[in-house]
Structures are given as structure tokens and as C-alpha cells.
N, C-alpha and C positions, 0 to 999 in steps of 0.2 A: 383529428376526429377518431375516436375509438368506438367500435361497436361492442356489444356484449357477446359472449360466447354463444354460438348457435350450432345445432347439430346438422350434419350433412343431410341433404334431401335424398341422398342415395342410400342412407342407412335403413336397413329393414327392421321395422317394428321396434326401433329404439335400441336394438342390441348391437354390440360390436361397432359402435359409432365413432366417428371422429367429430370433433368440434372445431369450429373456426372462429377466430376473432380478427376482424379486418380493420386495418388502419390505413391511413392515406399512403404511407410509404412501405408498409409490409403487411403480412398476414401471419398470424400464429395458428398452428395446428396442433391439436393434442388428442389423446385417447380419452374419450368420455368415461370409460370404465376405470381409468387410472389417471385422473388429472394431476395427482400429486407427483407423477413422474416427469412433469415438465412439458414443454412444448418445443416444436420446431418452428423457426421463423424463416419466412421466405420474403424476398423483396417483392414489392407490389407488381413489378413487371413480370416476374417469373410466375407468380400466383395467377395473374391475369392470363398469361399464355397457357398455363396448365388448364384453367377453366375453359378457355376457347377450344383447346384440343379435346378435352373431355366432351364438351357439347357437340363437337364435330364428329364424334365417334372414332377419333384417332387413338384413343387409349382403351 
């Protein structure tokens, strides 16, 4: 399962955003202002841990 690219909810007013595309096994992250520069791919377990820490205020 692949989702479409979506912008971070932490991005202010749509500027300087990151976009995420989540898959079952990984998540792709890219700069929404420069999507042609490619993306960084994270394993799903690392992406999930990152989001948990972010929500818990650890980052």
C-alpha cells in the first residue's frame, strides 16, 4: 500500500515544508519546495519511532 505525498502538519502556512509518502515497509520524506532533489527513505520501524518521540515531546 502506498499513500500519496502529504505535507507535514507541523509546517507553518505551507512554507518550508516536508512531504511524506508512507508505505507498509518504509516512508519517503522530501522537501516540498524542491521535490526534484529526491527523497530520503526510512524503514517503517524507524519512521514510527520518530513519530512517537515527536508526539511525546522528546524531539
